[in-house]
Backbone as XML, in Angstrom:
<?xml version="1.0"?>
<chain id="A" units="angstrom">
  <residue number="1" name="UNK">
    <atom name="N" x="-27.735" y="1.735" z="-19.098"/>
    <atom name="CA" x="-26.322" y="2.005" z="-18.949"/>
    <atom name="C" x="-26.122" y="2.804" z="-17.651"/>
  </residue>
  <residue number="2" name="UNK">
    <atom name="N" x="-25.213" y="2.362" z="-16.785"/>
    <atom name="CA" x="-25.014" y="3.078" z="-15.517"/>
    <atom name="C" x="-24.290" y="4.408" z="-15.732"/>
  </residue>
  <residue number="3" name="UNK">
    <atom name="N" x="-24.503" y="5.308" z="-14.798"/>
    <atom name="CA" x="-23.855" y="6.613" z="-14.878"/>
    <atom name="C" x="-22.374" y="6.481" z="-14.526"/>
  </residue>
  <residue number="4" name="UNK">
    <atom name="N" x="-21.516" y="7.302" z="-15.101"/>
    <atom name="CA" x="-20.093" y="7.257" z="-14.731"/>
    <atom name="C" x="-19.909" y="7.788" z="-13.304"/>
  </residue>
  <residue number="5" name="UNK">
    <atom name="N" x="-18.837" y="7.386" z="-12.635"/>
    <atom name="CA" x="-18.637" y="7.872" z="-11.256"/>
    <atom name="C" x="-18.340" y="9.370" z="-11.236"/>
  </residue>
  <residue number="6" name="UNK">
    <atom name="N" x="-18.801" y="10.008" z="-10.188"/>
    <atom name="CA" x="-18.523" y="11.424" z="-9.989"/>
    <atom name="C" x="-17.065" y="11.593" z="-9.559"/>
  </residue>
  <residue number="7" name="UNK">
    <atom name="N" x="-16.464" y="12.757" z="-9.777"/>
    <atom name="CA" x="-15.071" y="12.949" z="-9.370"/>
    <atom name="C" x="-14.830" y="12.695" z="-7.877"/>
  </residue>
  <residue number="8" name="UNK">
    <atom name="N" x="-15.799" y="12.988" z="-7.037"/>
    <atom name="CA" x="-15.633" y="12.751" z="-5.603"/>
    <atom name="C" x="-15.720" y="11.272" z="-5.245"/>
  </residue>
  <residue number="9" name="UNK">
    <atom name="N" x="-16.291" y="10.458" z="-6.111"/>
    <atom name="CA" x="-16.413" y="9.028" z="-5.830"/>
    <atom name="C" x="-15.132" y="8.267" z="-6.160"/>
  </residue>
  <residue number="10" name="UNK">
    <atom name="N" x="-14.310" y="8.807" z="-7.040"/>
    <atom name="CA" x="-13.108" y="8.092" z="-7.475"/>
    <atom name="C" x="-12.143" y="7.846" z="-6.310"/>
  </residue>
  <residue number="11" name="UNK">
    <atom name="N" x="-11.841" y="8.840" z="-5.437"/>
    <atom name="CA" x="-10.958" y="8.542" z="-4.294"/>
    <atom name="C" x="-11.539" y="7.487" z="-3.353"/>
  </residue>
  <residue number="12" name="UNK">
    <atom name="N" x="-12.861" y="7.488" z="-3.185"/>
    <atom name="CA" x="-13.471" y="6.477" z="-2.319"/>
    <atom name="C" x="-13.315" y="5.080" z="-2.903"/>
  </residue>
  <residue number="13" name="UNK">
    <atom name="N" x="-13.504" y="4.963" z="-4.201"/>
    <atom name="CA" x="-13.333" y="3.667" z="-4.853"/>
    <atom name="C" x="-11.888" y="3.203" z="-4.698"/>
  </residue>
  <residue number="14" name="UNK">
    <atom name="N" x="-10.941" y="4.127" z="-4.877"/>
    <atom name="CA" x="-9.524" y="3.803" z="-4.721"/>
    <atom name="C" x="-9.221" y="3.379" z="-3.287"/>
  </residue>
  <residue number="15" name="UNK">
    <atom name="N" x="-9.772" y="4.089" z="-2.315"/>
    <atom name="CA" x="-9.542" y="3.754" z="-0.909"/>
    <atom name="C" x="-10.092" y="2.373" z="-0.568"/>
  </residue>
  <residue number="16" name="UNK">
    <atom name="N" x="-11.285" y="2.078" z="-1.047"/>
    <atom name="CA" x="-11.886" y="0.777" z="-0.762"/>
    <atom name="C" x="-11.167" y="-0.360" z="-1.475"/>
  </residue>
  <residue number="17" name="UNK">
    <atom name="N" x="-10.622" y="-0.096" z="-2.655"/>
    <atom name="CA" x="-9.958" y="-1.145" z="-3.422"/>
    <atom name="C" x="-8.528" y="-1.395" z="-2.951"/>
  </residue>
  <residue number="18" name="UNK">
    <atom name="N" x="-7.818" y="-0.336" z="-2.535"/>
    <atom name="CA" x="-6.412" y="-0.480" z="-2.195"/>
    <atom name="C" x="-6.116" y="-0.355" z="-0.707"/>
  </residue>
  <residue number="19" name="UNK">
    <atom name="N" x="-7.088" y="0.035" z="0.089"/>
    <atom name="CA" x="-6.872" y="0.200" z="1.522"/>
    <atom name="C" x="-6.593" y="-1.099" z="2.267"/>
  </residue>
  <residue number="20" name="UNK">
    <atom name="N" x="-7.475" y="-2.095" z="2.187"/>
    <atom name="CA" x="-7.238" y="-3.336" z="2.937"/>
    <atom name="C" x="-5.950" y="-4.070" z="2.549"/>
  </residue>
  <residue number="21" name="UNK">
    <atom name="N" x="-5.589" y="-4.188" z="1.259"/>
    <atom name="CA" x="-4.304" y="-4.831" z="0.956"/>
    <atom name="C" x="-3.114" y="-4.035" z="1.510"/>
  </residue>
  <residue number="22" name="UNK">
    <atom name="N" x="-3.204" y="-2.716" z="1.497"/>
    <atom name="CA" x="-2.120" y="-1.902" z="2.046"/>
    <atom name="C" x="-1.971" y="-2.086" z="3.532"/>
  </residue>
  <residue number="23" name="UNK">
    <atom name="N" x="-3.071" y="-2.177" z="4.245"/>
    <atom name="CA" x="-3.017" y="-2.413" z="5.686"/>
    <atom name="C" x="-2.459" y="-3.807" z="5.975"/>
  </residue>
  <residue number="24" name="UNK">
    <atom name="N" x="-2.857" y="-4.785" z="5.190"/>
    <atom name="CA" x="-2.369" y="-6.145" z="5.393"/>
    <atom name="C" x="-0.862" y="-6.226" z="5.158"/>
  </residue>
  <residue number="25" name="UNK">
    <atom name="N" x="-0.370" y="-5.567" z="4.121"/>
    <atom name="CA" x="1.072" y="-5.588" z="3.853"/>
    <atom name="C" x="1.838" y="-4.781" z="4.890"/>
  </residue>
  <residue number="26" name="UNK">
    <atom name="N" x="1.250" y="-3.715" z="5.377"/>
    <atom name="CA" x="1.917" y="-2.903" z="6.386"/>
    <atom name="C" x="1.978" y="-3.585" z="7.738"/>
  </residue>
  <residue number="27" name="UNK">
    <atom name="N" x="1.043" y="-4.468" z="8.043"/>
    <atom name="CA" x="1.008" y="-5.154" z="9.319"/>
    <atom name="C" x="1.778" y="-6.471" z="9.299"/>
  </residue>
  <residue number="28" name="UNK">
    <atom name="N" x="2.269" y="-6.875" z="8.128"/>
    <atom name="CA" x="2.995" y="-8.133" z="8.019"/>
    <atom name="C" x="4.346" y="-8.007" z="8.726"/>
  </residue>
  <residue number="29" name="UNK">
    <atom name="N" x="4.722" y="-8.988" z="9.557"/>
    <atom name="CA" x="6.014" y="-8.902" z="10.245"/>
    <atom name="C" x="7.177" y="-8.960" z="9.248"/>
  </residue>
  <residue number="30" name="UNK">
    <atom name="N" x="8.244" y="-8.262" z="9.579"/>
    <atom name="CA" x="9.421" y="-8.206" z="8.713"/>
    <atom name="C" x="10.318" y="-9.395" z="9.037"/>
  </residue>
  <residue number="31" name="UNK">
    <atom name="N" x="10.848" y="-10.032" z="8.007"/>
    <atom name="CA" x="11.762" y="-11.159" z="8.194"/>
    <atom name="C" x="13.069" y="-10.639" z="8.798"/>
  </residue>
  <residue number="32" name="UNK">
    <atom name="N" x="13.624" y="-11.326" z="9.790"/>
    <atom name="CA" x="14.866" y="-10.853" z="10.429"/>
    <atom name="C" x="16.032" y="-10.711" z="9.452"/>
  </residue>
  <residue number="33" name="UNK">
    <atom name="N" x="16.135" y="-11.610" z="8.485"/>
    <atom name="CA" x="17.252" y="-11.527" z="7.555"/>
    <atom name="C" x="17.137" y="-10.318" z="6.619"/>
  </residue>
  <residue number="34" name="UNK">
    <atom name="N" x="15.952" y="-9.762" z="6.508"/>
    <atom name="CA" x="15.769" y="-8.591" z="5.653"/>
    <atom name="C" x="16.343" y="-7.340" z="6.302"/>
  </residue>
  <residue number="35" name="UNK">
    <atom name="N" x="16.360" y="-7.277" z="7.613"/>
    <atom name="CA" x="16.864" y="-6.097" z="8.302"/>
    <atom name="C" x="18.246" y="-6.317" z="8.901"/>
  </residue>
  <residue number="36" name="UNK">
    <atom name="N" x="18.750" y="-7.542" z="8.893"/>
    <atom name="CA" x="20.046" y="-7.835" z="9.512"/>
    <atom name="C" x="21.214" y="-7.367" z="8.648"/>
  </residue>
  <residue number="37" name="UNK">
    <atom name="N" x="21.061" y="-7.361" z="7.348"/>
    <atom name="CA" x="22.158" y="-6.977" z="6.460"/>
    <atom name="C" x="22.363" y="-5.467" z="6.508"/>
  </residue>
  <residue number="38" name="UNK">
    <atom name="N" x="23.578" y="-5.042" z="6.801"/>
    <atom name="CA" x="23.909" y="-3.620" z="6.831"/>
    <atom name="C" x="24.631" y="-3.268" z="5.529"/>
  </residue>
  <residue number="39" name="UNK">
    <atom name="N" x="24.213" y="-2.221" z="4.918"/>
    <atom name="CA" x="24.881" y="-1.782" z="3.688"/>
    <atom name="C" x="25.672" y="-0.524" z="4.008"/>
  </residue>
  <residue number="40" name="UNK">
    <atom name="N" x="26.809" y="-0.391" z="3.350"/>
    <atom name="CA" x="27.637" y="0.798" z="3.554"/>
    <atom name="C" x="27.138" y="1.923" z="2.663"/>
  </residue>
  <residue number="41" name="UNK">
    <atom name="N" x="27.176" y="3.113" z="3.194"/>
    <atom name="CA" x="26.741" y="4.278" z="2.436"/>
    <atom name="C" x="27.880" y="4.749" z="1.532"/>
  </residue>
  <residue number="42" name="UNK">
    <atom name="N" x="27.559" y="5.054" z="0.295"/>
    <atom name="CA" x="28.619" y="5.565" z="-0.577"/>
    <atom name="C" x="29.010" y="6.990" z="-0.171"/>
  </residue>
  <residue number="43" name="UNK">
    <atom name="N" x="30.289" y="7.286" z="-0.298"/>
    <atom name="CA" x="30.744" y="8.648" z="-0.041"/>
    <atom name="C" x="31.348" y="8.767" z="1.247"/>
  </residue>
</chain>
């Protein structure tokens, strides 16, 4: 049976698992129609 991860290993596992998808989504170009619509502020 393998040993459970140490508390210091948990952030590394999270970084390796969620880092590349986050970078890919952050680098994706924004569609022009998504930013063209202006919404009025309430108040």
